[in-house]
C-alpha positions as a printed Julia matrix, in Angstrom:
357×3 Matrix{Float64}:
 -14.36   -0.35   20.82
 -14.76    1.36   17.61
 -11.23    3.33   18.0
  -9.59   -0.44   19.47
 -11.04   -2.23   15.81
  -9.56    1.06   14.02
  -6.46    0.57   15.37
  -6.34   -2.85   14.78
  -7.03   -3.25   11.26
  -4.82   -0.06   10.61
  -1.77   -2.52   12.03
  -2.77   -5.11    9.95
  -2.87   -3.22    6.47
   0.35   -1.59    7.27
   1.38   -5.0     8.29
  -0.04   -6.19    4.4
   1.98   -2.53    3.24
   5.2    -3.48    4.54
   4.83   -6.89    4.14
   3.66   -7.59    0.58
   5.18   -4.1    -0.23
   8.6    -5.78   -0.77
   7.42   -7.97   -3.61
   5.59   -5.04   -5.27
   9.03   -3.16   -5.12
  10.85   -6.56   -5.36
   8.55   -6.86   -8.97
   9.77   -3.34  -10.04
  13.64   -3.87  -10.01
  13.24   -7.13  -11.74
  11.48   -5.15  -14.34
  13.63   -1.93  -14.51
  17.43   -3.62  -13.18
  17.46   -7.59  -13.31
  19.1    -8.42  -16.73
  20.85  -11.76  -16.23
  18.69  -14.64  -15.75
  20.72  -15.7   -12.41
  19.76  -12.01  -11.45
  16.27  -12.94  -12.25
  15.74  -15.88  -11.09
  16.56  -14.79   -7.49
  14.75  -11.92   -7.19
  11.48  -13.47   -8.08
  12.61  -16.28   -5.64
  13.04  -13.22   -3.07
   9.09  -11.84   -3.94
   7.88  -15.94   -4.69
   9.18  -17.5    -1.58
   7.21  -15.27    0.8
   3.93  -13.41   -1.68
   1.27  -15.65   -0.81
   1.8   -15.2     2.88
   2.37  -11.94    3.01
  -1.39  -11.44    1.29
  -2.75  -13.22    4.11
  -3.05   -9.45    5.9
  -4.99   -8.24    3.23
  -7.37  -11.05    4.05
  -7.53  -10.13    7.85
  -7.62   -6.52    6.32
 -10.6    -7.17    4.42
 -12.13   -9.21    7.04
 -12.22   -7.0     9.69
 -12.88   -3.69    7.91
 -16.34   -6.03    7.08
 -16.99   -7.02   10.42
 -16.51   -3.79   12.19
 -17.36   -1.06    9.68
 -19.91   -2.55    7.26
 -21.18    0.65    5.88
 -17.47    2.08    5.22
 -16.78   -1.59    3.59
 -19.68   -1.69    1.0
 -19.25    2.34    0.15
 -16.04    2.07   -0.92
 -16.71   -1.41   -2.8
 -18.84   -0.35   -4.71
 -17.46    2.42   -5.05
 -14.5     2.07   -6.52
 -16.04   -1.54   -8.16
 -13.49   -0.87  -11.19
 -10.61    0.59   -9.69
 -10.94   -2.85   -7.25
 -11.32   -5.33  -10.42
  -8.76   -4.16  -12.21
  -6.52   -4.27   -8.32
  -7.73   -7.88   -8.56
  -6.51   -9.18  -12.01
  -3.25   -7.43  -11.02
  -2.97   -9.56   -8.13
  -3.64  -12.35   -9.84
  -1.3   -11.63  -12.91
   1.44  -10.63  -10.22
   0.92  -14.48   -8.72
   1.11  -16.42  -11.92
   3.84  -14.61  -12.92
   5.75  -15.65   -9.76
   4.94  -19.16  -10.26
   4.92  -19.7   -14.04
   8.78  -18.94  -15.45
  10.44  -21.69  -14.09
   7.91  -24.64  -15.14
   9.5   -24.85  -18.72
  12.85  -23.62  -20.0
  12.09  -21.39  -22.47
  13.31  -17.71  -23.06
  10.12  -16.66  -24.53
   8.07  -18.06  -21.91
   9.86  -16.58  -19.58
  10.18  -13.58  -20.33
   6.44  -13.06  -21.22
   5.77  -13.91  -17.22
   8.77  -12.08  -16.02
   6.78   -9.33  -17.5
   3.7   -10.36  -16.1
   5.16  -10.03  -12.53
   7.03   -6.77  -13.38
   3.99   -4.97  -14.94
   1.55   -6.21  -12.46
   4.36   -5.37   -9.39
   4.17   -1.84  -10.82
   1.15   -0.87  -11.22
  -0.42   -2.94   -8.38
   1.94    0.48   -6.37
   0.66    2.65   -8.56
  -2.77    2.15   -7.92
  -2.56    1.31   -3.92
  -1.58    5.11   -3.97
  -3.52    6.46   -5.8
  -6.91    4.18   -3.67
  -4.25    6.3    -0.38
  -4.89    9.55   -2.53
  -8.53    9.12   -2.89
  -9.09    8.37    0.73
  -7.26   11.13    1.98
  -8.73   14.14   -1.13
 -12.82   12.34   -0.22
 -14.89   11.08   -2.63
 -18.52   12.94   -4.11
 -20.35   10.75   -1.32
 -24.49   10.31   -2.43
 -23.58   11.56   -5.7
 -23.81   15.36   -5.61
 -25.05   16.86   -8.77
 -25.99   20.55   -8.73
 -26.99   20.25   -5.45
 -28.66   17.21   -5.49
 -28.14   13.58   -4.41
 -28.6    10.88   -6.97
 -27.32    8.04   -4.03
 -27.83    7.8    -0.56
 -25.73    9.82    1.75
 -23.09    6.63    2.11
 -22.86    6.1    -1.12
 -20.78    7.23   -4.69
 -19.51    6.01   -7.9
 -16.07    7.25   -9.31
 -14.99    6.57  -13.17
 -11.54    6.36  -13.53
 -11.03    9.45  -14.28
 -13.01   12.51  -15.38
 -12.66   14.63  -18.65
 -11.28   17.97  -15.62
  -8.13   15.19  -14.31
  -8.76   18.18  -11.22
  -9.64   16.61   -7.6
 -11.59   19.63   -7.4
 -14.65   18.83   -9.42
 -17.31   18.3    -8.68
 -17.39   14.61   -9.38
 -13.58   13.82   -9.1
 -12.82   10.25  -10.63
 -10.3     7.65   -9.18
  -7.03    9.12  -10.66
  -6.83   12.98  -10.87
  -3.66   14.62  -10.7
  -3.61   14.42   -7.16
  -3.67   10.67   -6.34
  -2.08   10.39   -9.77
   0.76   12.87   -7.44
   0.32   10.12   -4.59
   0.42    7.08   -6.8
   3.86    7.72   -8.02
   5.1     8.6    -4.06
   3.8     4.72   -3.84
   5.49    3.22   -6.61
   8.97    5.08   -5.65
   8.05    4.4    -1.84
   7.43    0.37   -2.92
  10.47    0.2    -5.9
  13.03    1.36   -2.73
  11.49   -0.74   -0.26
  12.01   -3.82   -2.9
  15.5    -2.83   -3.47
  15.75   -2.97    0.31
  14.85   -6.72    0.42
  16.73   -7.38   -2.26
  19.81   -6.68   -0.42
  18.74   -8.15    2.9
  18.08  -11.93    1.67
  19.88  -12.12   -1.6
  23.25  -12.55   -3.18
  22.35  -10.36   -6.39
  25.2    -9.24   -8.78
  22.91   -5.7    -8.5
  23.0    -5.19   -4.78
  25.38   -2.22   -5.18
  24.1    -0.62   -7.46
  20.05   -1.25   -5.9
  21.93    0.9    -3.39
  22.55    3.95   -5.67
  19.07    3.34   -7.09
  17.64    3.9    -3.57
  19.99    6.85   -3.18
  18.28    8.34   -5.63
  15.24    7.18   -5.68
  14.8     9.07   -1.72
  15.93   12.74   -4.09
  12.7    11.88   -6.18
  10.6    10.55   -3.06
  11.91   14.01   -0.77
  10.64   15.94   -3.61
   7.48   14.24   -4.51
   6.73   14.79   -0.99
   7.25   18.28   -0.49
   5.13   18.64   -3.98
   2.34   16.41   -2.33
   2.25   18.08    1.19
   1.64   21.6    -1.21
  -1.38   20.06   -3.53
  -2.89   18.46   -0.13
  -3.34   22.25    1.15
  -4.85   23.35   -1.87
  -7.31   20.91   -1.76
  -8.07   20.84    1.8
  -6.15   24.1     3.87
  -7.82   21.48    6.99
  -5.24   18.8     5.92
  -3.24   18.7     8.81
  -5.0    20.31   11.23
  -4.87   16.62   13.32
  -1.27   16.96   14.17
  -1.9    20.19   16.51
  -4.88   19.19   17.83
  -3.83   16.35   18.34
   0.1    16.41   19.43
   1.01   12.71   19.37
   0.39   12.28   15.77
   3.24   13.83   15.26
   4.94   10.61   16.16
   3.27    9.3    12.48
   5.36   11.43    9.87
   8.31   11.83   12.49
   8.94    7.8    11.67
   8.34    8.45    7.96
  11.23   11.28    7.67
  13.19    9.64    9.64
  13.0     6.92    7.11
  13.82    9.77    4.33
  16.55   10.56    6.16
  18.45    7.45    7.16
  18.41    6.45    3.4
  19.81    9.23    2.85
  23.22    7.51    4.26
  22.05    3.94    2.54
  25.83    3.31    0.69
  27.52    3.96    4.48
  25.16    1.56    6.07
  27.14   -1.87    6.31
  24.32   -3.99    7.55
  21.87   -4.79    5.02
  19.06   -5.08    7.42
  19.19   -1.27    8.51
  18.53   -0.43    4.92
  15.47   -2.3     5.12
  14.29   -1.34    8.34
  14.58    2.06    7.35
  12.08    1.57    4.52
   9.81   -0.26    6.37
   9.62    2.72    8.58
   8.79    4.52    5.28
   5.5     2.66    4.77
   4.97    2.71    7.98
   5.24    6.18    9.02
   3.17    6.89    4.81
  -0.3     5.36    6.06
  -0.06    6.23    9.47
   0.33    9.41    9.21
  -2.25    9.35    6.49
  -4.98    7.98    8.93
  -3.99    9.97   11.72
  -4.93   13.61    9.32
  -7.89   12.13    8.53
  -9.03   10.61   12.41
 -11.36    9.94   13.11
 -13.05   10.16    9.4
 -12.44    7.22    7.31
 -13.71    9.35    4.29
 -14.09   12.39    3.12
 -16.39   13.79    1.45
 -16.41   16.53   -1.07
 -19.55   18.08   -1.18
 -21.62   19.69    1.95
 -24.64   18.04    1.52
 -23.51   14.71    2.74
 -21.15   14.87    5.68
 -18.01   12.1     5.56
 -18.0     8.75    6.77
 -16.1     8.04   10.33
 -15.56    5.51   12.57
 -18.35    5.94   14.17
 -21.43    6.66   11.42
 -19.89    2.96    9.68
 -19.68    1.07   12.59
 -21.84   -2.64   13.56
 -23.7    -2.46   17.24
 -21.58   -2.9    20.31
 -22.94   -6.58   20.31
 -20.95   -7.77   17.54
 -17.63   -5.95   17.85
 -17.47   -7.53   21.41
 -18.25  -11.24   20.38
 -16.11  -10.1    17.05
 -13.42   -9.06   19.53
 -12.97  -12.41   20.75
 -12.73  -14.46   17.28
 -10.25  -11.52   16.37
  -7.67  -12.47   19.06
  -7.47  -15.77   17.86
  -7.34  -15.54   14.05
  -4.55  -12.03   14.7
  -3.07  -15.23   17.33
  -2.81  -17.15   14.5
  -1.21  -14.76   11.71
   1.55  -14.14   13.54
   2.05  -17.58   14.44
   2.31  -18.13   10.78
   4.31  -15.84   10.03
   7.15  -16.39   12.57
   7.14  -19.59   11.37
   7.25  -18.87    7.82
  10.01  -15.86    8.34
  12.38  -18.6    11.09
  11.77  -21.54    8.46
  13.11  -18.95    5.45
  15.8   -16.8     6.78
  19.15  -15.51    5.43
  20.04  -15.41    2.11
  17.26  -17.36    0.03
  19.78  -18.23   -2.8
  19.87  -21.26   -2.69
  15.98  -22.09   -1.54
  14.77  -24.14   -3.72
  11.0   -22.27   -6.19
   9.02  -23.23   -8.82
  11.06  -25.65  -10.01
């Protein structure tokens, strides 16, 4: 049952990053490339019409995590308290920017909320990448200092950064040179994903330019991927062992590299749907590869005194898991039905759809 809920939560969170990820990416593109009011309006609309339904997946994932793995939930929400509050504020500022920009026609008003939307999207992509970097790097469980645990073995607290800025120190911070690399990968990936979404859903005047942007960002992503794999091996020489011990896990990196290779041909692809599917493979492959490399661990420990948190030592009892299964199925069906209806109602280009007026 633990494996079932682990896979279910992984799917739900992957759906969030694929769907809300293009909203983040649209915000990044809006911030750096949208110059005319018409482009700004239609790109904001490409995110604004969908962001609230996409974030349902985050709420669902958080609820399932609390239900199935309460110890892990308590550990990360206390340990990452400060960055989670920052993420919460960024989510609010992004939504406010989208909802407020068209309420008045004053240019200064629009500029303020355009900046709120763009900067918040950029920082959200960065912080979610940094969060993933913390998960695969591990944390100082128990707050061990000089061989002594300051907290219970499943708890920790991380400052935003440590003075050494190194993932190899005894008590690394949330931000170090390794997590920053993963954060940059997240920003680049979601910017590409958002650009492909804009091309798919709008007739923006910069759509042809965005194909060149995607191609160039894909080169950057390829370089960052190689650097991150080398850095990951420095931090944890056994990081890739799961892929040799469980050959089926190779499927997940293949998804990622299929997306990378495919997007090198983005300029030649005529069907606008295919680049979006390729960048979706990037997001899906990156998340699932990271999780597969850790399985069954869900939060490694950077010290030798307190063991890692796994799906087995953080789960609730079997009765709770079995009861939740019935309600979880009902909830997932409702979410999927809602998602299908919303996407069908807003199929095709959204340039002429009404939003924010």
